[in-house]
C-alpha positions as a Markdown table, in Angstrom:
| # | Residue | x | y | z |
|---|---|---|---|---|
| 1 | Met | -8.2 | 17.0 | -29.2 |
| 2 | Ser | -4.7 | 18.5 | -28.7 |
| 3 | Leu | -5.6 | 19.5 | -25.1 |
| 4 | Asn | -6.3 | 15.9 | -24.4 |
| 5 | Ile | -2.8 | 15.0 | -25.6 |
| 6 | Ile | -1.3 | 17.5 | -23.2 |
| 7 | Thr | -3.5 | 16.0 | -20.4 |
| 8 | Ala | -2.4 | 12.5 | -21.3 |
| 9 | Leu | 1.2 | 13.6 | -21.3 |
| 10 | Phe | 1.0 | 14.7 | -17.6 |
| 11 | Phe | -0.5 | 11.3 | -16.6 |
| 12 | Val | 2.1 | 9.4 | -18.6 |
| 13 | Arg | 4.8 | 11.5 | -17.0 |
| 14 | Ala | 3.3 | 10.7 | -13.6 |
| 15 | Val | 3.3 | 6.9 | -14.3 |
| 16 | Ile | 7.0 | 7.1 | -15.5 |
| 17 | Tyr | 8.0 | 9.0 | -12.3 |
| 18 | Phe | 6.1 | 6.5 | -10.1 |
| 19 | Val | 7.8 | 3.5 | -11.7 |
| 20 | Leu | 11.2 | 5.1 | -11.5 |
| 21 | Ala | 10.6 | 6.1 | -7.8 |
| 22 | Gly | 9.3 | 2.6 | -7.0 |
| 23 | Arg | 12.3 | 0.9 | -8.5 |
| 24 | Leu | 14.8 | 3.3 | -6.9 |
| 25 | Leu | 13.3 | 3.1 | -3.4 |
| 26 | Ser | 12.5 | -0.6 | -3.4 |
| 27 | Ala | 15.9 | -1.8 | -4.8 |
| 28 | Pro | 18.6 | 0.8 | -4.3 |
| 29 | Asp | 21.4 | -1.7 | -4.9 |
| 30 | Ser | 20.0 | -3.1 | -8.2 |
| 31 | Asp | 21.6 | -2.7 | -11.6 |
| 32 | Phe | 18.7 | -0.5 | -12.7 |
| 33 | Ser | 19.3 | 1.9 | -9.8 |
| 34 | Arg | 23.0 | 2.1 | -10.6 |
| 35 | Trp | 22.1 | 2.8 | -14.2 |
| 36 | Val | 19.6 | 5.5 | -13.3 |
| 37 | Val | 22.2 | 7.1 | -11.1 |
| 38 | Ser | 24.8 | 6.9 | -13.8 |
| 39 | Ile | 22.6 | 8.8 | -16.3 |
| 40 | Ser | 21.2 | 11.2 | -13.7 |
| 41 | Gly | 23.5 | 13.8 | -15.1 |
| 42 | Ser | 21.4 | 13.7 | -18.3 |
| 43 | Ile | 18.2 | 13.9 | -16.3 |
| 44 | Ile | 19.3 | 16.7 | -14.0 |
| 45 | Pro | 21.2 | 19.4 | -15.9 |
| 46 | Phe | 23.8 | 20.0 | -13.2 |
| 47 | Thr | 26.4 | 17.8 | -11.4 |
| 48 | Ile | 25.7 | 16.5 | -8.0 |
| 49 | Ser | 28.6 | 15.1 | -6.1 |
| 50 | His | 27.6 | 12.2 | -3.9 |
| 51 | Arg | 29.8 | 10.2 | -1.5 |
| 52 | His | 27.1 | 7.9 | -0.2 |
| 53 | Pro | 25.4 | 6.3 | -3.2 |
| 54 | Glu | 22.5 | 4.8 | -1.2 |
| 55 | Ile | 21.5 | 8.3 | 0.1 |
| 56 | Tyr | 21.7 | 9.7 | -3.4 |
| 57 | Val | 19.6 | 6.8 | -4.8 |
| 58 | Arg | 17.0 | 7.4 | -2.0 |
| 59 | Leu | 17.0 | 11.2 | -2.6 |
| 60 | Leu | 16.6 | 10.7 | -6.4 |
| 61 | Gly | 13.7 | 8.2 | -5.7 |
| 62 | Gln | 12.0 | 10.7 | -3.4 |
| 63 | Ala | 12.4 | 13.5 | -6.0 |
| 64 | Phe | 10.8 | 11.2 | -8.6 |
| 65 | Leu | 7.9 | 10.4 | -6.2 |
| 66 | Phe | 7.4 | 14.2 | -5.6 |
| 67 | Leu | 7.4 | 14.9 | -9.3 |
| 68 | Ala | 4.9 | 12.1 | -9.9 |
| 69 | Gly | 2.5 | 13.7 | -7.3 |
| 70 | Val | 2.9 | 17.1 | -8.9 |
| 71 | Ser | 2.2 | 15.6 | -12.4 |
| 72 | Val | -1.0 | 13.9 | -11.1 |
| 73 | Val | -2.3 | 17.2 | -9.6 |
| 74 | Val | -1.5 | 19.1 | -12.8 |
| 75 | Gly | -3.1 | 16.3 | -14.9 |
| 76 | Gly | -6.2 | 16.5 | -12.8 |
| 77 | Met | -6.4 | 20.2 | -13.3 |
| 78 | Trp | -6.2 | 19.6 | -17.0 |
| 79 | Val | -9.0 | 17.0 | -16.9 |
| 80 | Phe | -11.3 | 19.5 | -15.3 |
| 81 | Arg | -10.0 | 22.3 | -17.6 |
| 82 | Ser | -9.4 | 24.7 | -14.8 |
| 83 | Trp | -8.7 | 28.1 | -16.5 |
| 84 | Lys | -5.8 | 28.5 | -14.1 |
| 85 | Ile | -3.9 | 25.5 | -15.4 |
| 86 | Arg | -3.7 | 27.0 | -18.9 |
| 87 | Trp | -1.8 | 30.0 | -17.4 |
| 88 | Ile | 0.2 | 27.9 | -15.1 |
| 89 | Thr | 1.3 | 25.6 | -17.9 |
| 90 | Met | 2.1 | 28.6 | -20.2 |
| 91 | Ala | 4.2 | 30.3 | -17.4 |
| 92 | Tyr | 6.0 | 27.0 | -16.7 |
| 93 | Ala | 6.7 | 26.2 | -20.3 |
| 94 | Gly | 7.8 | 29.8 | -21.1 |
| 95 | Gly | 9.8 | 30.1 | -18.0 |
| 96 | Met | 11.7 | 26.8 | -18.7 |
| 97 | Val | 12.6 | 28.0 | -22.2 |
| 98 | Leu | 13.7 | 31.4 | -20.8 |
| 99 | Arg | 15.7 | 29.9 | -17.9 |
| 100 | Ala | 17.5 | 27.4 | -20.1 |
| 101 | Gly | 18.2 | 30.0 | -22.7 |
| 102 | Ile | 19.6 | 32.5 | -20.2 |
| 103 | Tyr | 21.8 | 29.8 | -18.5 |
| 104 | Tyr | 23.0 | 28.4 | -21.8 |
| 105 | Leu | 23.7 | 31.7 | -23.5 |
| 106 | Ala | 25.3 | 33.2 | -20.3 |
| 107 | Gly | 27.7 | 30.3 | -20.2 |
| 108 | Leu | 28.6 | 30.8 | -23.8 |
| 109 | Ala | 28.9 | 34.5 | -23.5 |
| 110 | Ser | 31.2 | 34.3 | -20.5 |
| 111 | Gly | 33.8 | 32.5 | -22.5 |
| 112 | Val | 33.7 | 29.5 | -20.0 |
| 113 | Gly | 31.2 | 27.7 | -22.2 |
| 114 | Ser | 28.5 | 25.4 | -21.2 |
| 115 | Ser | 29.5 | 22.7 | -18.7 |
| 116 | Leu | 26.9 | 20.4 | -20.2 |
| 117 | Ser | 27.8 | 17.2 | -22.1 |
| 118 | Gly | 26.6 | 16.6 | -25.6 |
| 119 | Asn | 23.8 | 14.4 | -24.4 |
| 120 | Gln | 22.7 | 16.9 | -21.8 |
| 121 | Thr | 22.7 | 19.7 | -24.4 |
| 122 | Ser | 20.6 | 17.6 | -26.8 |
| 123 | Ile | 18.1 | 16.8 | -24.0 |
| 124 | Leu | 18.0 | 20.4 | -22.9 |
| 125 | Leu | 17.3 | 21.6 | -26.5 |
| 126 | Leu | 14.6 | 19.0 | -27.0 |
| 127 | Gly | 12.9 | 20.1 | -23.8 |
| 128 | Cys | 13.1 | 23.7 | -24.8 |
| 129 | Phe | 11.6 | 22.9 | -28.2 |
| 130 | Ile | 8.7 | 21.0 | -26.6 |
| 131 | Asn | 8.1 | 23.7 | -24.1 |
| 132 | Ala | 8.1 | 26.3 | -26.8 |
| 133 | Ile | 5.5 | 24.4 | -28.8 |
| 134 | Val | 3.3 | 24.0 | -25.7 |
| 135 | Phe | 3.6 | 27.7 | -24.9 |
| 136 | Gly | 2.9 | 28.8 | -28.4 |
| 137 | Tyr | -0.1 | 26.5 | -28.7 |
| 138 | Leu | -1.7 | 27.5 | -25.4 |
| 139 | Ala | -1.0 | 31.2 | -26.0 |
| 140 | Ser | -2.2 | 31.6 | -29.6 |
| 141 | Tyr | -3.9 | 28.6 | -31.1 |
| 142 | Pro | -7.6 | 29.4 | -32.1 |
| 143 | Gly | -10.1 | 27.7 | -29.9 |
| 144 | Val | -7.9 | 27.0 | -26.9 |
| 145 | Lys | -9.5 | 29.8 | -24.8 |
| 146 | Ala | -13.0 | 28.5 | -25.7 |
| 147 | Ala | -12.1 | 25.0 | -24.5 |
| 148 | Phe | -11.5 | 26.3 | -21.0 |
| 149 | Glu | -14.9 | 28.1 | -20.9 |
| 150 | Lys | -16.9 | 24.9 | -21.3 |
| 151 | Pro | -14.7 | 22.1 | -19.8 |
| 152 | Phe | -16.7 | 19.0 | -20.9 |
């Protein structure tokens, strides 16, 4: 049952990415596009300077479109319960937690501190928490390995 939730999350993520990409690419001058660009600092945990907003909106839309495609492929692998996807998801989730932890702690240890805003830090910690739960579940929960031996 929980594996179905993980599968559904990838398809929900793909739909969200497709909608965002469609809106950004079809109406780059809309209020919605300006709003997405204004909060992109919360979506992308680093600052991108942009002099030509229309190019930045198109680039952000293309990035969302790419992420939607990746989410569909990963969701499809989850539907068919490919044994590889369990390991790919565990490596991705664990790597994201490790990467975020290293960057965040390295910034704090250097004395410079984190250059992230309060909202970015909250989103980063929420993402790390969710990835840690997914990693722990796929790595150690009883019955997960057996679910990949008989996919349907």
